[in-house]
Each structure stands twice: as C-alpha cells, then as structure tokens.
C-alpha positions in Angstrom: -29.0 159.0 142.9 -25.9 160.3 141.0 -23.0 157.6 139.9 -19.6 158.5 138.8 -18.0 157.0 135.8 -16.0 153.9 137.9 -19.2 151.9 138.1 -22.3 152.2 140.7 -20.7 153.7 143.5 -23.0 156.6 144.6 -21.0 160.4 144.2 -20.9 160.7 147.9 -19.4 157.0 148.8 -16.6 158.5 146.3 -16.5 161.6 148.3 -16.0 160.2 151.4 -13.4 157.6 150.3 -11.8 160.3 148.8 -12.2 162.7 151.9 -10.7 159.5 154.2 -7.8 159.2 151.5 -6.7 162.9 151.5 -7.0 162.9 155.8 -4.6 159.7 156.3 -2.4 161.5 153.8 -2.1 164.8 155.5 -2.0 162.8 159.1 1.2 160.7 157.3 2.5 164.3 156.3 2.1 165.5 160.0 3.5 162.5 161.8 6.6 162.6 159.7 7.0 165.8 160.7 6.7 164.9 163.8 9.2 161.9 163.4 11.9 164.1 161.5 11.3 167.3 164.8 12.3 164.5 167.6 14.8 162.7 165.7 16.7 165.5 164.9 15.7 167.7 167.8 19.5 167.2 169.2 20.6 169.2 165.9 18.2 171.8 166.0 18.8 175.0 167.4 15.5 176.1 170.1 14.7 179.4 167.2 14.4 176.5 164.9 12.6 173.9 167.5 10.2 176.0 167.9 9.7 177.4 164.9 9.2 173.8 163.3 6.3 172.8 166.4 4.6 176.2 165.2 4.4 175.4 161.8 3.2 171.9 162.9 0.3 173.7 165.2 -0.7 175.7 162.0 -1.0 172.4 160.1 -2.6 171.4 162.6 -5.3 174.6 162.3 -5.0 174.3 158.3 -5.7 170.8 158.2 -8.9 171.1 161.3 -10.4 173.8 158.5 -9.7 172.0 155.7 -11.5 168.8 157.5 -14.6 171.5 158.3 -14.9 172.2 154.8 -14.6 169.4 153.4 -17.1 168.0 155.6 -19.4 171.0 154.6 -19.1 170.3 150.9 -19.6 166.1 152.0 -23.0 167.4 153.6 -23.8 170.0 150.9 -23.1 167.8 148.6 -25.7 165.4 150.4 -28.1 166.9 150.9 -28.7 168.2 147.2 -28.0 164.3 146.1 -31.1 163.8 148.5 -33.1 166.6 146.4 -32.6 165.5 143.3 -33.8 162.1 144.3 -36.5 162.7 146.4 -37.8 165.6 143.1 -37.4 162.8 141.1 -39.5 160.6 142.6 -42.3 163.1 143.3 -42.1 164.0 139.7 -42.3 160.7 138.7 -45.3 159.8 140.8 -47.4 162.7 139.6 -46.3 162.0 136.0 -48.1 158.1 136.5 -50.6 159.9 138.6 -51.2 162.6 135.5 -51.5 160.2 133.0 -53.5 157.9 134.7 -56.2 160.2 135.6 -56.1 161.6 132.1 -56.3 157.9 130.6 -59.4 157.5 132.7 -61.0 161.1 132.3 -60.8 160.5 128.2 -61.4 156.7 127.9 -64.7 157.5 130.1 -65.5 161.1 128.0 -65.1 159.1 125.1 -67.6 155.9 126.5 -70.1 159.1 127.1 -70.3 159.9 123.5 -74.0 160.0 123.4 -73.9 163.1 126.2 -72.3 165.1 123.7 -72.2 168.8 125.8 -71.5 166.7 129.0 -68.3 165.5 127.0 -66.8 168.7 125.3 -66.9 170.3 129.2 -65.0 167.1 130.7 -62.8 166.3 127.7 -61.6 170.8 127.5 -61.1 170.2 131.5 -59.1 167.5 131.5 -57.8 169.7 128.4 -56.9 172.3 130.8 -55.7 170.2 133.8 -52.9 168.7 131.0 -51.9 172.3 130.5 -51.8 173.1 134.8 -49.6 169.8 135.4 -48.2 169.9 132.4 -46.7 173.6 133.7 -46.0 171.9 137.4 -43.9 168.7 135.5 -41.9 171.5 133.2 -41.4 173.5 136.3 -40.0 170.6 138.4 -38.2 169.4 135.9 -36.7 173.2 135.5 -35.8 172.4 139.3 -34.0 169.4 138.7 -31.7 170.8 136.2 -31.2 174.1 138.7 -29.8 171.6 141.3 -28.1 169.6 138.1 -26.1 172.7 137.6 -26.0 173.3 141.4 -24.0 169.8 141.8 -21.5 170.4 139.1 -20.8 174.1 141.0 -20.5 172.2 143.9 -18.8 169.5 142.2 -15.8 171.8 140.3 -15.8 174.1 144.0 -14.8 170.3 145.6 -12.4 169.3 143.1 -11.1 172.9 142.9 -10.4 172.4 146.7 -8.9 168.8 146.3 -6.1 170.3 143.8 -5.6 173.0 146.2 -5.0 170.1 149.1 -2.6 168.3 146.6 -1.1 171.4 145.6 0.0 172.1 150.2 0.6 168.3 150.8 3.2 168.6 148.0 4.6 172.4 149.6 4.8 170.5 153.1 6.6 167.2 152.0 8.7 169.8 149.6 9.2 172.3 152.9 9.9 169.3 155.4 12.6 167.1 152.8 14.3 170.8 152.7 14.6 171.6 156.1 15.4 167.9 156.9 18.6 168.1 153.9 19.4 171.3 156.1 19.1 169.8 159.6 21.3 167.2 157.7 24.2 169.5 156.7 24.0 171.3 160.0 24.3 168.0 162.2 27.6 167.1 159.8 29.2 171.0 160.4 28.7 170.7 164.2 30.5 166.7 163.9 33.0 168.4 161.5 33.9 171.3 164.1 33.9 168.9 166.8 36.7 166.8 165.8 38.9 169.9 165.1 
C-alpha cells in the first residue's frame, strides 16, 4: 500500500484526514458567517440580509459539491490503491510460482541427462514457458506503471482541488471580514445620525 513521506500512514488515511480538516474549516467559516449575520441583523438592511442568506445558501451548495468531489476522489484513490496492491500480490505469487516451476523442471531435466532427446524437448518447453511468463510479467509491470501514473495524476488533481478550496476559503474569509467591517461602519453611521 502507498505511504506518504511523513511516515507509515497510508495515503488514503492522509487524504481522509485532510478532507476532514478541510470540511471542519469550511463548517467553521459557515458558522462564523451565520453568527455574523445573526449579530448584525439589527443593523443590516433587509436586502443585505437576504443577500447574505443567498450567499450562505450558495456556500452550502458549493460546500456540498466539494464534499461530493472529495469523496469521489478519495473513493477513486482507494480503489486504485487496492488494484495496485492486488496486482502486486498477484505478480509476486506468479513470479514465485514461475521460479519454483522453472527450477523444478530444470533440475529434473538435468538429472535425466541420459535421455538427451527428452531432456532437450523439456528444456525447450521450459524456455518457451519462461518466455511466455516473462511476457506476462512484463505486461503486469506495465499495468502497475500505468496505475502508478494514474495515481500520480489523481493525486495532482486532488492537490489542485485542495489548493482551489484553500483559495476559495481565503476569499470567503476576506469577503466575510469586509462585510463585517462594512456593517460596523454603517452601524456607527446610524448611531451618529440618531444622536443628531
């Protein structure tokens, strides 16, 4: 199973942990927006309040879509890792079986050196089998390389999605701070007008 550079933690566990961290961060952002909306509701116009509610709904939809994408990416990654592990075990079993079969056959044919014609026939058959299984092993190695490339591309796509989510989160935080600052400014303006 693939592991990361941080130790013996499997990649899919790391991906799940990062997904959980990301989802918790987004939930905290949504909660802060809801709290900011609740706190400033008395000083925000109805249009601004409805606009904030729409933005919050859009954020929830975006969050749900992101969660689906991340779950899908994680499922694909886990499936690909499982395939690589199965193919690696199968390749190892076939390699061991091939080496054992070939070794037994070679020893047997060498012991029967008095039967030269039979020996040559068996040896040729063993070589043909070796070449055939060598081709099979080569194909398996190519399959593993292809799967490894797919995993690398999926990881790059996942990393890109995480970066985009981080940028989105920073933008959301910036917008929330700007709206909060704007609302505080308007609240102070209204209080000043009431004193006049």
